[in-house]
LOPALO-980189 format. One line per 4 residues: their letters; for each residue x negated, y, z of C-alpha. Coordinates in Angstrom, 3 decimals. Layout:
a = X:Y:Z | ...
This chain:
msrq = -0.040:0.004:0.031 | -2.786:2.464:0.873 | -3.901:2.741:-2.836 | -0.555:3.454:-4.029
llrf = 0.057:6.214:-1.398 | -3.336:7.963:-2.224 | -2.182:8.560:-5.926 | 0.109:11.534:-4.925
qmpp = 0.638:13.879:-2.193 | 2.549:11.713:0.231 | 5.987:13.322:1.334 | 6.875:12.769:5.052
ifpv = 8.875:9.616:5.492 | 11.860:9.276:7.658 | 12.811:5.638:7.933 | 16.678:5.249:8.755
imcg = 17.871:2.189:10.352 | 21.584:1.836:9.566 | 23.476:-0.317:12.423 | 26.781:-0.876:10.953
gsgt = 28.401:-4.054:10.399 | 30.138:-6.700:13.122 | 28.551:-9.733:11.846 | 32.143:-11.733:12.247
rlwp = 30.655:-14.834:10.298 | 28.333:-15.301:13.499 | 31.044:-15.461:15.910 | 30.947:-16.348:18.951
asrp = 27.612:-14.943:19.529 | 28.146:-11.731:17.369 | 31.038:-9.641:18.435 | 32.009:-5.989:18.371
slpk = 30.352:-4.844:21.390 | 27.092:-6.680:20.579 | 26.973:-7.543:16.816 | 24.360:-9.882:15.183
qfip = 21.770:-6.914:14.952 | 21.419:-6.589:18.405 | 20.931:-10.313:19.326 | 17.925:-12.645:18.719
lagn = 18.828:-14.767:15.779 | 15.539:-15.656:14.303 | 12.786:-15.400:17.192 | 12.607:-13.760:20.510
rslf = 13.484:-10.250:19.488 | 16.728:-9.017:17.936 | 17.158:-8.339:14.483 | 17.206:-4.528:15.177
qeta = 14.135:-4.648:17.003 | 12.310:-6.419:14.421 | 13.525:-4.098:11.954 | 12.281:-0.974:14.035
arva = 8.849:-2.523:14.443 | 8.756:-3.044:10.615 | 9.671:0.504:9.504 | 8.349:2.628:12.390
alan = 4.618:2.604:11.048 | 6.105:4.203:7.816 | 7.163:7.309:9.492 | 4.243:9.480:8.538
ggge = 3.432:13.170:7.686 | 5.725:14.476:10.554 | 8.370:11.951:9.760 | 10.367:10.306:12.425
lvvv = 12.316:6.967:12.840 | 15.979:7.379:12.714 | 18.935:5.086:13.839 | 22.385:5.684:12.621
agvt = 24.957:3.721:14.701 | 28.424:3.861:16.396 | 28.747:5.407:19.955 | 29.613:1.902:21.568
hrta = 26.114:0.781:20.678 | 24.458:3.529:22.094 | 23.067:1.817:25.395 | 21.773:-1.338:23.207
ilqq = 19.844:0.742:20.850 | 18.168:2.568:23.673 | 17.453:-0.284:25.672 | 16.135:-2.346:22.902
leei = 13.797:0.608:21.479 | 12.476:0.967:25.119 | 11.758:-2.783:25.379 | 9.381:-2.724:22.553
gira = 8.155:0.771:23.172 | 9.484:2.535:20.033 | 11.110:6.005:20.014 | 13.671:7.136:17.568
vvll = 16.269:9.896:17.055 | 19.693:8.169:17.252 | 22.577:9.635:15.231 | 25.882:8.393:16.815
epeg = 29.175:7.943:14.738 | 32.523:8.727:16.600 | 33.853:6.016:14.553 | 32.453:4.117:11.619
rdss = 33.127:5.450:8.155 | 31.074:3.176:5.824 | 27.601:3.613:4.525 | 28.048:6.905:2.403
aama = 28.796:8.753:5.385 | 26.191:7.341:7.574 | 23.546:8.055:4.991 | 24.511:11.270:4.398
aaal = 24.449:12.326:8.026 | 20.847:10.938:8.147 | 19.975:12.603:4.967 | 21.465:16.033:5.863
wtaq = 19.606:15.696:9.463 | 16.276:14.849:7.852 | 16.547:17.526:5.090 | 17.039:20.346:7.973
rspq = 13.796:19.347:9.197 | 11.734:18.668:6.133 | 13.566:19.419:2.726 | 11.149:17.260:0.668
avnl = 11.027:14.236:3.041 | 11.677:10.855:1.719 | 14.373:8.424:3.644 | 13.906:4.826:3.665
fvas = 17.318:3.398:4.337 | 17.440:-0.149:5.750 | 19.986:-2.518:7.198 | 19.288:-3.364:10.910
dhhi = 20.240:-7.067:10.493 | 17.960:-8.338:7.712 | 15.412:-10.945:8.166 | 11.973:-10.068:6.735
pdae = 9.121:-12.218:8.012 | 6.517:-10.505:5.938 | 6.533:-6.845:7.155 | 3.426:-5.884:5.490
afrt = 4.817:-7.123:2.148 | 7.854:-5.079:2.713 | 5.862:-1.888:3.641 | 3.849:-2.386:0.386
svge = 6.897:-2.447:-1.720 | 8.073:0.683:-0.033 | 4.885:2.271:-0.687 | 5.277:1.626:-4.269
avaa = 8.820:2.860:-4.372 | 7.980:6.290:-2.741 | 6.371:8.064:-5.414 | 9.366:7.293:-7.489
aadg = 11.512:8.559:-4.712 | 9.448:11.849:-4.459 | 10.104:12.375:-8.156 | 13.819:12.377:-7.795
kivt = 14.770:8.701:-8.059 | 17.039:6.660:-5.888 | 15.050:3.414:-5.487 | 16.832:0.342:-4.280
lgvv = 14.796:-3.046:-3.523 | 15.900:-5.808:-5.731 | 14.802:-9.199:-4.171 | 13.869:-11.834:-6.570
ptap = 16.452:-14.754:-6.245 | 15.064:-18.153:-5.076 | 18.296:-19.858:-5.679 | 22.001:-18.991:-6.878
ssay = 23.904:-17.502:-4.106 | 27.410:-16.341:-3.920 | 26.720:-14.642:-0.661 | 24.871:-11.535:-2.098
gyia = 25.500:-8.707:-4.523 | 23.346:-8.575:-7.644 | 21.579:-5.788:-9.466 | 20.895:-5.903:-13.182
ptgp = 17.500:-4.197:-13.993 | 16.779:-2.763:-17.658 | 13.544:-4.491:-17.705 | 10.568:-5.836:-15.387
glsd = 8.886:-3.839:-12.680 | 10.163:-0.414:-11.533 | 13.136:0.155:-13.935 | 16.713:1.912:-14.250
vlaf = 19.665:0.026:-13.096 | 21.976:-1.309:-15.668 | 24.747:-2.584:-13.254 | 25.604:-3.179:-9.783
vekp = 27.766:-6.359:-9.367 | 29.747:-7.799:-6.526 | 29.094:-11.208:-4.785 | 29.873:-13.834:-7.688
dsat = 31.198:-17.253:-7.699 | 28.435:-20.084:-7.831 | 28.681:-20.366:-11.841 | 28.240:-16.884:-12.171
aery = 25.446:-16.365:-9.745 | 23.478:-19.196:-11.768 | 23.972:-16.993:-14.913 | 22.869:-13.993:-13.242
iaeg = 19.517:-15.615:-12.265 | 19.052:-16.855:-15.829 | 19.612:-13.260:-17.044 | 17.082:-11.857:-14.539
ylwn = 19.364:-10.142:-11.985 | 18.126:-9.281:-8.685 | 19.665:-9.756:-5.218 | 20.945:-6.263:-3.921
sgnf = 19.028:-6.043:-0.587 | 20.578:-2.727:0.422 | 17.642:-1.010:1.053 | 17.178:2.456:-0.468
ivra = 14.182:4.925:-0.897 | 15.375:8.358:-1.787 | 14.495:12.081:-1.049 | 16.893:13.436:1.640
dvlg = 17.703:16.347:-0.587 | 18.390:14.352:-3.486 | 20.855:12.056:-1.726 | 22.571:15.042:-0.324
aeia = 22.988:16.500:-3.730 | 24.282:13.432:-5.147 | 26.887:12.843:-2.474 | 27.887:16.456:-2.498
erap = 28.455:16.005:-6.333 | 30.084:12.624:-6.634 | 31.732:12.423:-3.048 | 32.330:15.914:-2.059
avae = 34.907:14.965:0.643 | 32.245:12.884:2.319 | 29.584:15.662:2.192 | 31.972:18.315:3.571
avqs = 33.113:16.152:6.419 | 29.453:14.920:7.282 | 28.192:18.696:6.987 | 30.410:19.704:9.666
avdh = 29.747:16.674:11.807 | 25.783:17.408:11.506 | 26.410:21.139:12.328 | 28.610:20.262:15.369
aaid = 26.570:17.304:16.747 | 26.211:17.237:20.470 | 22.726:16.587:21.807 | 22.268:13.833:24.542
gacl = 18.505:13.037:25.228 | 17.291:11.177:22.106 | 20.931:10.836:20.625 | 23.065:13.183:18.546
tlgs = 26.512:12.376:18.667 | 27.976:13.631:15.447 | 30.964:16.157:15.480 | 34.573:15.117:14.996
gfms = 34.537:16.257:11.545 | 32.714:12.995:10.714 | 36.134:11.076:11.258 | 37.855:12.902:8.255
apki = 34.984:11.316:6.089 | 36.511:8.944:3.283 | 35.616:5.437:4.136 | 33.481:4.402:0.897
sidy = 30.450:2.640:0.494 | 27.156:4.233:-0.838 | 27.383:1.803:-3.961 | 31.020:3.201:-4.927
avme = 30.252:6.705:-3.762 | 26.847:7.208:-5.493 | 24.967:4.224:-6.907 | 27.367:3.049:-9.553
kttr = 27.700:6.776:-10.883 | 24.225:8.199:-10.566 | 21.973:8.606:-13.399 | 18.830:8.279:-10.840
asvl = 19.170:4.685:-9.763 | 16.104:2.566:-10.132 | 15.294:-0.863:-8.870 | 12.088:-2.441:-7.780
pvrf = 11.940:-6.027:-7.775 | 10.261:-7.634:-4.574 | 9.255:-11.158:-3.933 | 9.070:-11.290:-0.127
ewsd = 11.192:-13.561:2.003 | 14.554:-11.943:2.670 | 17.956:-12.928:4.132 | 20.844:-11.032:5.754
lgaw = 21.323:-13.952:8.168 | 24.772:-13.596:7.257 | 26.126:-16.799:8.444 | 24.906:-19.839:10.784
dsvh = 23.584:-21.722:7.771 | 21.107:-18.981:7.100 | 20.217:-18.666:10.573 | 19.347:-22.316:10.693
asga = 17.315:-21.800:7.605 | 15.084:-19.276:9.084 | 13.481:-22.179:11.049 | 13.860:-20.065:14.518
gdvg = 17.556:-20.093:15.222 | 17.877:-22.704:17.980 | 18.369:-21.004:21.410 | 18.837:-22.489:25.153
lhvl = 18.682:-25.953:26.591 | 19.677:-28.807:24.270 | 19.062:-32.630:23.941 | 19.668:-34.346:20.632
edse = 20.036:-37.946:20.072 | 19.982:-39.478:16.516 | 20.898:-36.069:15.167 | 19.517:-34.207:12.245
ncli = 19.328:-30.819:10.650 | 21.467:-29.320:13.432 | 21.342:-25.897:14.920 | 21.864:-25.506:18.474
racd = 22.498:-22.136:20.474 | 23.364:-22.445:24.224 | 23.830:-19.322:26.473 | 21.841:-19.351:29.878
gvmv = 22.685:-21.982:32.338 | 24.435:-24.267:29.664 | 23.014:-27.637:28.485 | 24.117:-28.837:24.978
aaig = 23.782:-32.678:24.263 | 24.756:-33.960:20.948 | 24.853:-37.507:19.570 | 24.679:-38.867:15.870
lrdi = 25.357:-35.505:14.180 | 24.128:-34.210:10.804 | 24.189:-30.752:9.449 | 26.280:-29.362:12.485
givv = 25.908:-26.021:14.224 | 26.831:-25.548:17.868 | 27.076:-22.295:19.421 | 27.944:-21.958:23.029
erda = 28.742:-18.621:24.872 | 30.319:-18.280:28.431 | 33.850:-17.924:26.901 | 33.810:-19.589:23.523
vlvt = 32.189:-22.919:21.606 | 31.878:-23.161:17.936 | 31.261:-26.437:16.288 | 30.767:-26.239:12.512
dlkk = 29.387:-27.940:9.586 | 26.597:-25.797:8.565 | 27.794:-26.051:4.736 | 30.981:-24.344:5.782
sqdv = 29.650:-21.833:8.202 | 30.891:-18.958:5.846 | 34.375:-19.843:6.954 | 33.802:-18.877:10.515
kkvv = 35.247:-15.755:9.227 | 38.413:-17.328:8.664 | 38.290:-18.580:12.456 | 37.837:-15.050:13.532
erlr = 41.077:-13.782:11.572 | 43.179:-16.562:13.275 | 41.790:-15.629:16.683 | 43.157:-11.903:16.273
klsp = 46.603:-13.526:16.511 | 46.093:-16.741:18.731 | 43.517:-15.550:21.353 | 42.525:-11.795:20.843
qhld = 40.623:-11.682:24.129 | 38.011:-13.860:22.595 | 37.102:-11.608:19.669 | 34.661:-9.765:21.859
fpap = 32.647:-10.078:25.181 | 34.582:-9.229:28.419 | 34.106:-5.633:29.000 | 31.966:-4.504:31.714
apre = 33.680:-2.886:34.962 | 34.414:0.893:34.134 | 32.134:3.487:35.848 | 33.510:4.891:39.071
plkv = 35.368:8.237:38.239 | 33.255:11.237:39.289 | 35.914:12.349:41.674 | 36.249:9.167:43.213
gaar = 32.614:8.717:43.957 | 32.730:12.430:45.140 | 35.011:11.459:47.862 | 32.940:8.508:48.703
ltaw = 29.801:10.755:49.060 | 31.638:13.149:51.320 | 32.664:10.357:53.645 | 29.125:8.884:53.507
lrqa = 27.649:12.227:54.506 | 30.070:12.865:57.278 | 30.287:9.552:58.781 | 26.985:8.234:58.455
alpv = 23.964:10.059:57.008 | 24.577:13.514:58.911 | 25.186:11.642:62.326 | 22.214:9.408:61.867
wssl = 19.550:11.892:60.986 | 20.877:14.351:63.464 | 20.493:11.772:66.268 | 18.035:9.073:65.332
gqde = 16.183:11.438:63.007 | 15.521:14.206:65.559 | 13.729:13.815:68.735 | 14.246:15.540:72.125
nggf = 12.053:18.386:71.330 | 13.914:19.254:68.082 | 11.486:17.910:65.682 | 12.535:15.906:62.701
eevl = 11.380:12.432:61.979 | 9.508:11.891:58.825 | 10.995:8.746:58.143 | 13.392:6.137:59.455
aldg = 13.190:2.506:59.126 | 16.100:0.782:57.283 | 17.475:-0.620:60.418 | 17.496:2.814:62.027
rria = 14.238:2.473:64.138 | 11.890:5.557:64.564 | 8.372:5.044:63.170 | 5.531:6.949:64.706
tsrr = 3.827:9.099:61.964 | 2.505:12.537:61.220 | 4.872:14.938:59.990 | 4.807:17.328:57.318
arvq = 5.918:21.003:57.972 | 7.895:21.183:54.932 | 10.012:18.132:55.979 | 11.054:19.981:59.211
arql = 12.140:23.103:57.109 | 13.980:20.697:54.611 | 15.963:19.215:57.568 | 16.853:22.375:58.874
qvya = 17.977:23.708:55.517 | 20.203:20.247:55.196 | 21.972:20.820:58.457 | 22.545:24.566:57.738
eagr = 23.985:23.527:54.588 | 26.086:20.878:56.184 | 27.512:23.794:58.369 | 28.190:25.906:55.498
qgwe = 29.971:23.018:53.975 | 32.303:22.655:56.992 | 30.751:19.554:58.680 | 32.261:19.660:62.346
gswr = 29.152:17.850:63.995 | 26.349:19.340:65.942 | 24.532:21.352:63.182 | 24.489:24.412:65.164
tvta = 22.576:22.623:67.953 | 20.444:20.727:65.563 | 19.387:23.854:63.626 | 18.722:25.836:66.776
kgld = 16.635:23.168:68.465 | 14.746:22.466:65.086 | 14.085:26.095:64.245 | 12.833:26.863:67.678
rlna = 10.266:23.713:67.529 | 9.292:24.709:64.089 | 8.481:28.242:65.134 | 6.734:26.742:68.171
vslr = 4.316:24.262:66.533 | 4.641:24.583:62.892 | 3.753:28.374:62.123 | 0.109:29.659:62.048
sdgr = -0.547:32.741:63.736 | 0.118:34.816:60.265 | 3.790:33.541:60.233 | 3.008:30.808:57.465
mrtl = 3.735:27.160:58.062 | 0.739:24.859:58.448 | 0.781:21.614:56.304 | 0.588:18.665:58.778
lnad = 1.357:18.049:62.459 | 1.410:14.862:64.612 | 4.505:13.636:66.462 | 3.419:15.588:69.623
gasl = 3.185:19.092:67.510 | -0.700:19.044:67.134 | -1.951:20.419:64.001 | -3.417:18.080:61.689
deta = -3.964:20.351:58.503 | -3.832:24.134:58.928 | -3.516:24.741:55.157 | -0.746:26.978:54.119
mvyd = 0.761:25.439:50.933 | 2.859:27.912:48.698 | 5.352:24.758:48.324 | 5.581:24.583:52.094
qafl = 6.330:28.380:52.512 | 9.023:28.299:49.891 | 10.844:25.767:52.055 | 10.637:27.792:55.085
ifal = 12.213:30.635:53.260 | 14.771:28.737:51.916 | 15.631:27.345:55.240 | 15.717:30.760:56.903
avia = 18.038:31.820:54.168 | 20.704:29.090:54.695 | 20.511:29.284:58.496 | 20.949:33.041:58.281
dakg = 24.025:32.585:55.958 | 25.546:29.763:57.834 | 25.114:31.558:61.130 | 25.414:35.140:60.153
dadl = 22.037:35.774:61.558 | 20.592:38.718:59.508 | 17.436:38.828:61.815 | 15.912:35.787:59.974
ekqa = 15.344:37.642:56.766 | 12.322:39.789:58.507 | 10.788:36.426:59.098 | 11.366:35.173:55.537
aavr = 10.309:38.456:53.957 | 7.122:38.515:55.840 | 6.084:35.388:54.386 | 7.458:36.164:50.970
dlll = 5.199:39.311:51.106 | 2.262:37.465:52.125 | 2.445:35.216:49.261 | 3.013:37.994:46.736
esad = -0.261:39.583:47.806 | -2.077:37.007:45.805 | -0.057:37.031:42.889 | -1.788:37.284:39.411
aqgg = -0.952:39.522:36.560 | 1.728:37.117:35.301 | 3.304:36.798:38.574 | 1.992:33.386:39.300
lkea = 0.897:32.092:42.612 | -2.292:29.866:43.161 | -1.441:26.689:45.199 | -3.829:24.925:47.766
gdhp = -5.118:21.483:46.670 | -5.941:19.699:43.465 | -3.659:21.403:41.220 | -3.807:25.196:41.941
yqsn = -2.010:26.301:39.004 | 1.531:24.390:38.888 | 4.981:25.025:38.036 | 6.622:22.860:41.145
ahmh = 5.693:25.309:44.026 | 7.200:28.288:41.941 | 10.424:26.122:41.425 | 11.251:25.943:45.117
llea = 10.199:29.570:45.537 | 12.815:30.477:42.859 | 15.396:28.353:44.794 | 14.625:30.180:47.965
alaw = 14.780:33.591:46.434 | 17.982:32.698:44.830 | 19.363:31.731:48.129 | 18.455:34.959:49.851
eeag = 20.162:36.945:46.805 | 23.264:34.877:47.611 | 22.964:35.605:51.456 | 22.740:39.410:50.676
gdpa = 19.142:39.810:51.117 | 16.949:42.698:50.017 | 16.380:43.550:46.326 | 12.859:42.312:46.510
wsrl = 14.540:38.776:46.281 | 15.926:39.563:42.961 | 12.549:40.843:41.814 | 10.855:37.680:42.835
sdqi = 13.610:35.667:40.885 | 12.864:37.553:37.824 | 9.241:37.204:38.210 | 9.425:33.420:38.575
vnla = 11.869:32.935:35.804 | 9.697:34.974:33.437 | 6.703:32.780:34.132 | 8.869:29.845:33.598
rtrf = 10.211:30.812:30.342 | 7.057:32.179:28.896 | 4.466:29.878:30.531 | 5.769:26.721:31.952
idte = 8.442:25.721:29.073 | 6.685:24.342:25.895 | 8.206:26.288:23.061 | 7.989:23.345:20.727
tgcl = 9.499:20.644:22.745 | 11.535:22.513:25.270 | 9.942:20.406:28.024 | 8.574:22.124:31.176
reff = 5.044:21.048:32.001 | 3.727:20.455:35.540 | 0.097:21.497:35.527 | -2.004:24.478:33.995
qedw = -5.185:26.328:33.815 | -5.988:29.720:35.373 | -4.366:31.683:32.540 | -1.172:29.530:32.505
spap = -1.964:27.662:29.466 | -1.449:24.008:29.682 | -4.004:21.866:31.688 | -6.251:19.713:29.589
gkdg = -5.696:15.885:29.247 | -3.103:13.912:30.884 | -2.313:16.632:33.575 | -1.349:19.067:30.940
alve = 0.812:16.444:29.238 | 2.696:15.308:32.334 | 6.604:15.764:32.290 | 9.013:14.822:34.880
pghq = 12.444:14.243:33.795 | 13.579:15.176:37.507 | 11.946:18.599:37.026 | 13.416:19.132:33.804
fewa = 16.759:18.660:35.598 | 15.854:20.754:38.687 | 14.707:23.762:36.632 | 17.735:23.391:34.533
wlla = 19.899:23.750:37.427 | 18.113:26.661:38.826 | 17.998:28.559:35.224 | 21.835:27.989:35.042
rygr = 22.541:29.499:38.387 | 20.120:32.598:37.482 | 21.566:32.879:34.014 | 25.033:32.991:35.218
krqd = 24.164:35.201:37.798 | 22.267:37.780:35.567 | 24.586:36.893:32.559 | 21.244:36.037:30.558
dgal = 22.042:34.184:27.562 | 18.344:33.188:27.151 | 17.886:31.686:30.500 | 21.112:29.632:29.940
adaw = 19.690:28.270:26.544 | 16.501:27.376:28.173 | 18.585:25.557:30.867 | 20.278:23.473:28.036
rlyq = 17.071:22.783:26.488 | 15.269:21.557:29.822 | 18.662:19.370:30.460 | 18.205:17.885:26.953
aglk = 14.407:17.005:27.984 | 15.502:15.568:31.147 | 17.944:13.200:29.320 | 15.241:11.715:27.373
gids = 13.924:10.214:30.782 | 17.043:8.171:31.361 | 16.186:4.532:31.369 | 19.364:3.348:29.798
krgv = 18.860:-0.219:30.856 | 18.821:0.499:34.805 | 20.878:3.587:34.299 | 18.445:5.917:36.234
aida = 16.142:8.827:35.562 | 12.507:7.548:35.479 | 9.363:9.623:37.374 | 7.386:10.564:34.450
mtid = 6.972:11.048:30.726 | 4.414:12.684:28.386 | 5.132:15.819:26.353 | 5.568:13.752:23.308
ggvr = 8.336:11.597:25.015 | 6.266:8.553:25.898 | 6.866:6.704:29.300 | 4.166:7.680:31.728
sars = 5.901:5.949:34.794 | 8.963:3.862:34.622 | 9.103:3.856:38.150 | 12.479:5.664:39.408
rlwp = 12.569:7.600:42.694 | 15.949:8.726:44.436 | 15.476:12.449:43.967 | 15.317:12.780:40.069
qtew = 18.903:11.108:40.252 | 20.206:13.880:42.493 | 18.724:16.486:40.098 | 20.305:14.874:37.125
lkas = 23.702:14.982:38.836 | 23.020:18.778:39.793 | 22.236:19.738:36.276 | 24.963:17.835:34.672
lila = 27.490:19.567:37.069 | 26.505:23.067:36.760 | 26.213:22.851:33.072 | 29.862:21.289:32.803
slgd = 31.129:24.474:34.132 | 29.208:26.421:31.714 | 29.980:24.607:28.529 | 32.678:24.481:26.057
dkkr = 35.147:21.504:26.034 | 32.978:19.159:24.089 | 29.838:20.042:26.358 | 31.899:19.876:29.573
kacl = 33.149:16.438:28.783 | 29.671:15.343:27.928 | 28.020:16.811:30.889 | 30.952:15.221:33.284
eqaa = 30.091:11.865:31.809 | 26.434:12.212:32.641 | 27.338:13.528:36.072 | 29.483:10.293:36.682
aaqq = 26.409:8.199:35.603 | 24.051:10.146:37.666 | 26.351:9.887:40.752 | 26.290:5.938:39.835
alwl = 22.514:5.941:39.585 | 22.349:7.631:43.054 | 24.564:5.119:44.750 | 22.021:2.577:43.880
yltp = 19.693:3.929:46.492 | 22.102:4.770:49.307 | 22.877:2.336:52.037 | 26.018:2.169:54.337
qglw = 24.207:3.077:57.404 | 23.506:6.570:56.105 | 19.772:5.952:55.084 | 18.452:5.236:51.417
rdkl = 15.871:3.513:49.603 | 13.380:5.672:47.376 | 11.635:3.840:44.938 | 13.025:1.695:42.250
ledg = 10.518:-0.387:40.055 | 10.856:-1.035:36.627 | 12.039:-4.780:37.313 | 15.050:-3.524:39.268
efid = 13.704:-4.054:42.625 | 13.033:-1.533:45.341 | 9.968:-1.087:47.268 | 10.512:-2.321:50.991
epap = 9.557:0.993:52.781 | 11.341:3.399:55.313 | 13.614:6.084:54.221 | 11.824:9.427:53.887
assf = 13.690:12.312:55.443 | 12.559:14.400:52.463 | 15.230:13.033:50.115 | 18.147:14.348:52.415
yhim = 17.554:17.886:50.842 | 18.038:16.670:47.526 | 21.213:14.561:48.359 | 22.700:17.448:50.232
aayg = 21.841:19.801:47.224 | 23.880:17.350:44.950 | 26.854:17.296:47.277 | 27.013:20.921:47.254
qlrq = 26.987:21.495:43.507 | 29.314:18.341:43.196 | 32.091:20.169:45.331 | 31.535:23.493:43.782
tlte = 31.955:22.030:40.174 | 34.841:19.767:40.985 | 36.599:22.835:42.667 | 35.798:25.147:39.871
lslt = 37.088:22.787:37.237 | 40.127:21.933:39.380 | 39.185:18.128:38.978 | 40.239:17.012:42.547
qtse = 41.889:18.180:45.637 | 39.469:20.435:47.987 | 40.377:18.333:50.886 | 38.872:15.117:49.335
iela = 35.519:16.554:49.283 | 35.197:18.620:52.448 | 32.784:17.520:54.929 | 35.381:18.877:57.724
């Protein structure tokens, strides 16, 4: 392929995997919710995964892999791509409208990014063992496509088949197309082969703008509907859900819409092994179709597929296929396997529940989960952490064992401030427990042992209050200021602003020309400390503090929007150099999904308060960046990614789930109806993720590993701040949108 590609200026290539089709002839393994492309049929990986691996390497010159599929298959696609470490842009159809609309959507999306790009359209469910031969053939076709041809790959037949459509070429090699013909009967198939016809593989190589123009000319209703759908697509992480206009596109295949009418059609004969694995006989012929436990006695040429936990034993069988799922069993003569479709048609009347796999349990409605979270806070978490979690001197425990036991350990001053904020916030939210006593004792203890002589908090103490680290971290001072703001607002104690303002002014003395603050430790130039200082400043604004708090908020937001947020990707970086350019190496490439959400939440609050459309736009961009860090298999936000979208740490801590929830909720109240619906769905997913971590006793687990297991460790008190903030935003949004009765989500 490389010699071919060097002959001309290689255009960007955007491979497009088409995930339509239900695979009814492969029932009961293939069903609408998980059709054949997403199940392993000829090896350990699904046909979709094999296709993605085969074509991803062709995305060159700035090209990207694109997947077009129905919304119902979103989770399967994201999970399977993640399993093989391949990234793609996923265009989701609100409903299937056949291949012309699907291909038009991909072509229009591609042309918007690279007008001269070439799309390689491939089916997701084809079996092509020789990936290199396939890529070589594509390379030969790209040059013709770049010149304006619509090239399809025609497979040289190995035998007559009535299972495939055929293409009549005008000559050998790359040539014009004389005709496309439908699946013939056996006699006609033999004649086609004798006349040099090729199997229609359904793979197309075409410039994106050329295909768009052809569809606009020959199927204008398709083009108009799809243009509207692309223009109004909703972004959801790596997915774009096409707008509702897509559903008005005429349901017509690309062959009928374009290929049988165009003067640009060409066909390239190819000789690699190819099958669409359309029935169980072709799966058996692949040589890798057997799955599961089975014992055969005096049996030959049989296909056996058994689901997990089922043993299949067969005696004296020839040319038989046995496919066992949890709720259905198919036994068929392999030569008659095309007739499985007839069985499926009969099932539509006789037993429609067996047409698809049982549906998973529905997600808990947002308002139901909110009521449950309210009760959990009121009855379990707040009482536990105000009793077992606070000692007789007023100091807060750093951790509690999952059985409620106290564990002697050093105490971070920031955790003392966080717990003060939690209980002051509980008071503001109406909790009738001992929040006044808890905050009074806690603040007295903090002032007595956690503050240095200059009024700033030291970093670390032992349980007795002795200093272990005198460093004054910007991060820690942010939480001191934040706690004082919430206590002042909850108790009406205006005098606390003097203490907070004194710490603020000390911090600002060292601000640089960009308004940035240097943090102590290994990463002096970071976004995280500024994030919490912005949260504190906004809290004082809301509590009626002096104008300097607003100026501080403006200063930090400006730094975030001009330095922290990457203009190209929309992601917010963690670490920087002294001039606030990205840090070199891995530090500069680190992106934390949780912080994308947390900053999105803060910028949304700021933008709404200031009526700043730019800040709101950046909040939406950060939110979309955060959604790219959702692990669809576990349904959780992961800890870390790279700036280019790669996974850096698939571990998932508790706190990113709360930030996913908060950002989804606040943006739900700021978007139009379509965005609101999408955000509320994300909020319900985030709330479900959060419940994975919480225990009935008012405690929580913190770190979920990639294998779905939690690290066995005590519950860190530091997580409570995140949980309480999520509750506060949950109550605010549900109340604003009138989605529940206020009494159902009150802590009182």
